N, C-alpha and C positions, 0 to 999 in steps of 0.2 A: 393488506399483509398477511401473509400466509407464513408459516413455520415447518420445516421438514425435519422430523426426528428420526435419530439412527440410533437403535437400542442394540448393542453386541453383547453377546453371551460369551464371558471368557473364563478361564482358568488364572488364579491370581498370578502365576507365572507368566502369563503373557500380556499382564499390565504395561510393563515397562518396555517390551519389544512394539507392543501397539503404540503405545503414547509417542515413543522416538517416530514409527513411521506417521504418524498423524500430524506432528509438529514439521518434520521434513518434506512431507509431500503433500499429505490433503490440505493443510491449513493454508500453504501459500498458494497453492492452485485454485482454490476456492476464493480466497481473497484477492488474488491477481486478476479475478474475473467478475468481482462485484457481489460475491455472496458475503452475506455478514453474520460471522459466528455469535449467537446469544450465550452460549455457554458449553462447557463439555464436563461432565459430571462422572463420578465413580462410586460404586457403593462401597461402605466400610470393609466389607469382606472380599473387594476388588474380583467380582464375579460378574460384573455387569458394568458398563460405560455405555453413557447416553450423550450424544451431542444434537444439539438445537440449532439450525441455521434459519435466517430470517430472509424474505424476499418480498418484494412490492407486489408482486403477483404469481399467479402459475405460469404466466408467460415469459415472466423473467427467470423463474426458476428453469424452466425448460431452455432458455437460451443461453443461461449461465451454463448449463448442465453440459450442452452440445459444445461451447466452448471449452470448457474443461477438458472434455473427453478429446477434443481434437489436440489438445495442447501437448508440446513436446515432455513436459514434466509430468502429464499422467502417461504417458507411455513409459517413460523411465521409472515411473511407481510401479507400473503393471509388472514389469520385466524383473523389478527388485522384489515384488512381492511373491513372484513364484519362486526367487533364489531362496527366500527364508522360510522357516517354519509357520505352520499355518497362524494367523495372528489374533484369530478366534475361532469361536465353535461355531455360532449362527449369529446373523443379523436380521434385526426387524426394521423396517422402514415405512413411516407414515407420514401423514401432514395432519397440523394440529392448528387450531384456530386460538386466538387470544380472546377471553372473555371480558376485557376490559383495560385500562392503563393504570396499572399498579406502580409504576416506577417514576423516580424522580426523573426530570430533564437531564438529558447527557449531551455533552457535546464532542465530536471529534477534533483534534488538533491535527493537522496537517502541515508540511511544509513545501515549498518549491522555490526553485531558484533560478534566477536570469544569470547564465554564465557565459563569458564570451572569449574568444580565442585572442592570439596576438593580432590576428585581421580584423577583430570587431564582429567574427560570425558569432551567432547565437547557438547556444547547444539544445537541441531540441530532440524529443522522442516521440514515439508514437507507440502506447501501450496496447496489448493485445486484448483488454476486455474494454477499450475506448478507441478502437482502430479508424474511427471517422474523422478524425482530429490529429494534427501534431500539437505538443504542448512542451511547457518547460519539465524537466525530471523534477520529481518529488513524491512525496508519500505520506503515510501515516506515522506521528511519532511512537515509539515503543516507550514502555513504561522505565522511568530513570534516566532516559535521556535527555542531553541538554538541547535547547533548541538548536544551535550549532551541530552538535554532535549528529543529531537526526538527519540535518540538510546533507551534510559532508556523506554520511553512509547513504542515504537514498541516491545521490548523485552518482557514488561510485557503484552501487548495487545495480542501477539501470541502465548506467553508460560507459563505466570502466575509467570514468574522467576522477584525478583528484584536483579538486578545486582550494582556491583562495577565498574565503568568505568576507566581505567588506561590510556588510550590514543589511537592515532590513528597508524593504521600500514600500509594503504595503501589507494590509491587514484584512482578509476578505471573509465573510459570514454567509455561506450559504444556507439560508433560513428553510430551505424545504428538505434538507438532509441534516441538520445539525452539524455541520462542517465549519470550523474555523481554519484558513489556510494563511500560513505567515510566509509571505514571499521574502528572499534574499537576493542581493545582487552580490557577484563574485566574479573571479578570474580563472581560467584554466590554468592550473598548476603542472600537471603530468598525466600519465595514463596513456591507454588506447582504447579507441572506440570500439565497443562491442556491445552486442543485445544480452539481454538476461532473460533465459527461457522461462516462460510463465508469466513474465511482466510485460517487458518492451520487445517488439518486433522490429523496429528502427530506430537508428540514433545516427543523429547526423549535427554537424556543425553548419549553419546557412546564414549567406550574407542577405539580410532581409531588403537592402537596398536593391538587390537584383530580382524581387518577385513581392508579389501583393500580399501582405500579412495574412489576410483572409482567405488566399488560395490554399495557405496552408494549415491556418489555424481555423475550425470553423465553428468554434463555440464562443460567444461572446464574451464570457466571464475569464478565458483563456487570454483574449486579445487585450482586454483590459490591463490586466495583470502584467503583461508585456511591455505595454505603451506606457504604464505607470514607472515599471522599473528600468526602461531606456531612459526615462526623461528626468529620474529622480536620484538623488544620493543617498545612502544608507542612512539610518537613524540609529541611536544607542539600543542596546538589548543585554540584559544581565542574566545570568544564572546564580541563585544563591539558595540557602537553606536559612531557616528562621528558628529561634527558641533553642539555641542561640544563634544568632545572625552570622551568617558565614560567606560571604562573597566568592562564588566559585570562578566566574569569568565575567570579564566586562568586554564589550565589543562595541566601537564607535567609529565614525567616520573621520 
């Protein structure tokens, strides 16, 4: 594991535009191609910002950086950067290594969905950062989202489709990367197919009876999720608060 550190020297008045630029362009471009943000920090005097990114290896860092630099979002960001005032005074980049594991175990919660249209065709995407395979649309939950809200957002962002969600068909734990993926089942409700620059490079509805599944889906874990969702009905899922208990939403078959 290696870490890339970016240290930006700024004037205090540059903090807000620099942060907006980071959230609008840098963050989605990096996350969309597989980089992992450890944290972003600013001094109390707001004259220095530090961002730290994590990679499995230097080779992975080079691959991700090459893909980010070739993406449409990166070129849009470069044009936007030229249009606005300087975002920082200077920047220092270096690689750092961890001296040990001092953190509690963390898991990432992600969502995915088996969405079919009126013809029974399955909604599939090909991601920019994982373009060796097709897969069901999905992604990471954001803080404050419900499970159903997260999958609705991910489907629309990646494909342009609005979906009716019926339930959960499986929960899958990636032990290597600490990711728990919850897979939903649902139906096309509206919208028009479109790619999401920086995330998806292809979006389609596919009749799986007309093609061998492993010709499109090349990763075993994605094949398993599709087969499970195809053959199963949904189960109940709830969103709620505690102390005091407040049921926000319950979905069941």
